[in-house]
N, C-alpha and C positions, 0 to 999 in steps of 0.2 A: 389317883388310881393305884391300887396296891400292886406291887411287883410280884412276879413268880420267881423268886430267887433260886430255887433248886435247878431251874433249867439253864441258868447262866453258867457258861463253861462247858455245856454239853455239845456234842457234835450230832449232826443229823444229815439228812439228804433232802434236796429240793424235790418236791413232787409236783408242784405247779410253779413254773418259772417266775422269778421276781422281775419287776420292771424298773428297778432303781427308784428315782424320784417320782415316776409315774404311778407307782402303786405296789402293793405287796403281792407276794406269791404265797406258797404254802410249803411247810417242811414237816418231815417226820423225824421225831427225836426220841431216843431211848432215855427215859427218865422215870423215876419213882417205880422201878421194877417192871416197867412196861413200855409201850410205844404210844406217843401222843402226837397229834398234829397241832401246828401253830400257824397263824398268819405270820409271814416273815417279810420284813422290810430289809433292804440292803441299799448301800450307796450306789452300786452299779448293778445292772441287770445280771441275774444268774440263771443259767439254763437248768431245765429239768435234769436230775441226776447228779448235779454238783454237790460235793461234800461241803458242809458249812459248820461254822462254830458260832454258837449263840454268845453275843457279847453284851446284850442288854435286854431286860424285860421291859415291854411297853405296856404292862398291865396284864390282865388275865388273857391267855390264849394269843398274845401278840408279842413278837420278839424282833430284835435287830440282829442281823447276822453278817458274817464275812465269809468269803470262800476259804476253805481249809484244806490243807494237805498235811496229813499226819507225818511229823518228822521221823517217826520210827519206821515208816514205810521205806524211807531212803536207805535204811540199813540192810534191807533185803533179808534173805535167808528164811528159814522155817520158824514159825512162832514156837515159843517154849512149849514143850509137851507134845509137839506134832511128831508124827511118825512118818 
């Protein structure tokens, strides 16, 4: 099955919770200049609204994800260019 390599390394948000080994959920990812949904598998269940990182493509429209916390968020402060 061909992989969707551009999505690997992208972050997204869980829109339908994942169930770990019991089955996939669904995520929304910003990729290719827009937003796309993918079936999302994870090792552990992830709730709706969780931020995730795509670590593997499982073919077209299916990915493997892990929970993600952006390390830059820990720096705090205003984003560059914010007033």
